[in-house]
N, C-alpha and C positions, 0 to 999 in steps of 0.2 A: 434585777433583784433575783436572788437565788430561790430555789424551791423552798428551802428551809426558812429563809427570811419571810417569804410569802405566807407560809404556814404559821409562823410566829406572829405575824401581823394579823392574820385572820383570827388566830386564837386570842390575841389581845383584844381585838374588837368584840369578839363574842363574850369575853369575860367582862368587858366594860359595859356591854349591853345588859348582861345578867345583873351586874351591880346596880345599874340604873333602874332595872325592873324591881329589884329587891328594895332599893332605897325608896322608890315611889310607893311601894306597899307600906313600908315602915313609916314614912313620913305621913301617909294617909291614916295609918292606925294610931300613931302616937304623937303626931305633930313634929315639928322640927326640933323643938327643945326636948321632947321626950324620946326621940329616936337616938339609938346608940350605934356609933360606927362599929363597935365590936360585934354587936348583934347582926348588923348588916353583913359584916365580913364573914361571920359564922354561917349565915344563911347561904353565902356564896361559896363556901368551902375554902375561905381564905383566912390567913392570919391578919391581925390588925395592921402590921406593917405592909402586908401584901395589898390590902385595900388602899393604904396610903400611897402606894406606888402608882395607882391609877388616879386617885383623887387625894391630893395632899392635905385637904382640910374638909371638915364637915360642910362649911359654907360652899366650897367649890363643888361638892357633890350635890348639894341642894340646887345650886344655880344650873348645873348640868341637867338635872332632872326637869327643872322648869323649862329650860331651853329646848330639851328633847320633846316635851309635851307640846310646846308652841310650834316646833317644826312640823310635827305630825298634823296638828290641827290646821296650821296655815296652808300646808300642801293640800289637805282635804278640802278646805274652804275655797281654794283657788281653782279647783278642777273646773275646766271649761271657762274660767275667767268671768264669772257672773257679775253683773252690775245691776243697780237699781232693784227692781222687784226680784230678779234672779238672785241677787246677793242676800236679800231678806229671806228668800226661800231657803238658801243654803244655811243661814243662821238657825232657822227652824229645824232644818235637817240635822244640824249639829246637836241640837237638843235630843233628837231621836238617837243619834249615834252615842251621845253621852249616857243614854239609858242602858247601853250595853257595856259600859265601862265604869262600874261602881268605884273601883280603886282610884281611877283618875279623878272622878268627881269628888270623892272623899278627900283626896290629896289637895285638890284645889281649894275646896271649902275650908278645910282646916288651916291651910297655910295662909289663905287670904285673910282669915280672921286674926291669926297670930301676927301677921305682917302689918297690921294697923299700928303696932308699936314702932316708933321711929328707930329704935335700936335693933330691930329684927334684921337679919342679913338679907331677907327678901323684900324689905320695905320698898326700896327704890324700884325693884323689879315690878312689884304690883302697882305702884304709882304709874310707872310707864305703861304697863299693860292695860290698866283701866283707861288711861288717856287714849291709847291706841284703839282699844275696843270701841269706845264711844265715838271716836273720830271715824272709824270704819263704818259703824252703823249710821252715823250722821251722813256720810257720803252716800250710802245706799238710799237713805230717805230723801236726800237732796236730789238724787238722780230720779227717784220716783216722782218727786214734786215737779222736776223739769219735764218729765214725760206726761204730766197732767193726770197722774193716777193716784195721787195722795189726796185724801179727803180734806175738804175745807176745814180750817181751824187746827190742823195738825202741823206743827212746826218741826223741821228736821232735828233741831237741837234738843228739844224736849223729848221727842219720840225716841231719839238715840239713847238718852239717859234712862228713859223708862224701860226700853228693851233690854239693856244690859242689866239693870237692877232686877227686872222680872226674871231674866235667865238665871242669875245667881241665886235669887230667892227661891225659885222653883227647884234648884239643885239641892238646897238645904231641906226643903219640904220633902223632896223625893227620898233623900237619905233617911229622914226621920219617919217616913211612912213605910220604911223597909222596901223601898223601890216600887211602891204600889201606885203612886200618883203619875199622871200623864203629862210629863214636861212638854213634849212636842205638841200635844193637842192644845194645851193652854197657850203656848207660844203661837201656834198657828191661828187660833181664834183671836188673839190680841192683834197680831199683825194684819190679819184679814179685815178686821174692823177699821183699820186705818187706810185701807186701799179701796179704790173703786173698781178694781179688776180682780179676778180670781188669783190667789197666791199660788 
């Protein structure tokens, strides 16, 4: 590959990253339906056709934003490949990380609510994501149970659903409290009460 081609490729990747960042902000501010591709293009210093060169439809841009968020979070959650109690600790740590990323939390909360409509372009994505999130938490709770550190009466299935519901509910409360509530602290107390060992 020539030097010019490499520069062009790097420039294209940088512009794509900028578009994803601006789209993430816009979808968080206005929701999917309220966001305008023309406004996102303007924020990126592009024409509308220039934006469509990178993302041919609004739906493709939305899905790219969601996939990008998942890639970042999945890589962060998997650091050190934690299992059982370690995985539960990483989920609590994710709440602390999210407290530094208002835009991402807002994006997720707005789109998750919008996507309950079956005709929303991210509906299938959120159905899959919630199934995967609950399954991941269930696996962590099951491993804690197998290790003998899950309190009596706590079932992995119910605990997993409760944890994901708590996490998402805390994000909405955090946004409405102008980021004043302690998401990670509440999550930590909840999970700690389910375990017989320090989290």
